[in-house]
Every structure is written in structure tokens, then in C-alpha cells.
C-alpha positions as CSV (number, residue, x, y, z in Angstrom):
1,M,66.4,6.9,16.8
2,V,68.1,9.7,18.8
3,N,66.7,12.1,21.4
4,E,66.8,15.9,21.1
5,Q,70.1,16.2,22.9
6,E,71.8,13.6,20.7
7,R,70.4,15.2,17.5
8,K,71.7,18.6,18.5
9,R,75.2,17.1,19.2
10,L,75.0,15.4,15.8
11,D,74.1,18.7,14.2
12,E,76.9,20.3,15.9
13,L,79.4,17.7,14.8
14,C,78.1,17.8,11.2
15,K,78.6,21.6,11.1
16,Q,82.1,21.4,12.6
17,T,83.2,18.6,10.2
18,G,81.3,19.4,7.0
19,L,80.0,15.9,6.9
20,C,76.3,14.9,6.5
21,Y,74.6,12.6,9.1
22,S,75.4,9.4,7.2
23,A,79.0,10.1,6.6
24,L,79.7,11.2,10.1
25,I,78.0,8.1,11.7
26,R,79.9,5.8,9.2
27,N,83.1,7.3,10.1
28,L,82.4,7.1,13.8
29,I,81.4,3.4,13.5
30,M,84.7,2.7,11.6
31,G,86.8,4.5,14.2
32,V,88.0,7.2,11.7
33,E,89.2,10.2,13.7
34,I,86.8,13.1,13.4
35,R,88.5,16.5,12.8
36,E,87.0,19.8,12.2
37,R,86.9,21.1,8.7
38,P,89.7,23.4,7.9
39,K,88.9,27.0,8.0
40,V,89.2,28.8,4.5
41,D,91.9,31.2,5.7
42,F,94.0,28.1,6.8
43,L,93.8,26.7,3.3
44,E,94.7,30.0,1.8
45,F,97.6,30.3,4.3
46,R,99.0,26.9,3.4
47,Q,98.8,27.7,-0.3
48,S,100.5,31.0,0.1
49,V,103.3,29.4,2.1
50,D,103.8,26.7,-0.6
51,H,104.2,29.6,-3.2
52,I,106.6,31.2,-0.8
53,G,108.7,28.1,-0.6
54,I,108.6,27.7,-4.4
55,N,109.8,31.3,-4.8
56,I,112.5,30.9,-2.3
57,N,113.8,27.8,-3.8
58,Q,113.9,29.6,-7.3
59,I,115.7,32.5,-5.8
60,A,118.2,30.1,-4.1
61,H,118.9,28.3,-7.5
62,W,119.5,31.6,-9.3
63,A,121.6,33.0,-6.5
64,N,123.7,29.9,-6.4
65,A,124.2,30.1,-10.1
66,N,125.1,33.8,-10.1
67,G,126.7,34.3,-6.8
68,G,124.0,36.8,-5.9
69,I,123.9,36.2,-2.1
70,T,126.2,35.2,0.5
71,P,126.1,31.7,2.2
72,E,124.8,33.3,5.4
73,Q,122.0,35.0,3.6
74,F,121.0,31.6,2.0
75,D,121.1,29.9,5.4
76,E,118.8,32.4,6.8
77,A,116.4,32.0,3.9
78,K,116.4,28.3,4.4
79,K,115.8,28.7,8.3
80,L,112.9,30.9,7.7
81,L,111.3,28.4,5.3
82,K,111.9,25.7,7.8
83,D,110.1,27.7,10.5
84,V,107.2,28.3,8.2
85,K,107.0,24.7,7.3
86,L,107.0,23.7,11.1
87,I,104.0,26.2,11.5
88,V,102.2,24.8,8.6
89,K,102.8,21.2,9.8
90,G,101.3,22.1,13.3
91,M,98.2,23.6,11.7
92,S,97.9,20.6,9.3
93,K,97.8,18.2,12.2
94,K,95.0,20.3,13.8
95,W,92.9,20.7,10.6
96,L,93.7,17.9,8.3
């Protein structure tokens, strides 16, 4: 049995995590870290970044095979991708 204040807190946690009462309580009992459910825009952002990374990799392979860009341009593309990955990693720690 829970009182009204405890039930409201459970409702709040269920809404934030996307879990039902029983799943939330089981996770709490088992010591599982409870995290907020990722926002849809975050998941879309992460997928977009993954696609950008694939495209950059394909461009890099083509450029290396055909001499299409300078080494400096290639290094800049790698740096930008690394920066994006760091941002995604930070967001993943928060949401996943």
C-alpha cells in the first residue's frame, strides 16, 4: 500500500521512464539505475548523426581512392565527426 503522495511520485516516475508500476518497482528493488526515457528528437538526432558518419566515411574512402580532397580537408572532416560523436556520447549517457 502507498499513500497519495507516494502514488503521485510513482506516477511521475512511470511517466518519465516509460515503465509501468511493476517494472519500475522491480528495477528499483534490483538496484537498476532509473533513467528518463529518451525524447523522440534525441533518437532522431542520434540516427541522423549515424547516417552523417556513414556518409563521411564513404566520402573519405572515395576521396582517398581518387585524390579528391587534401589531407587537411580529410583531417577536418574527421575532427568534425569526432566532435559530433562526443556530443552524442554525452547525450547517450543522459538518456540511455
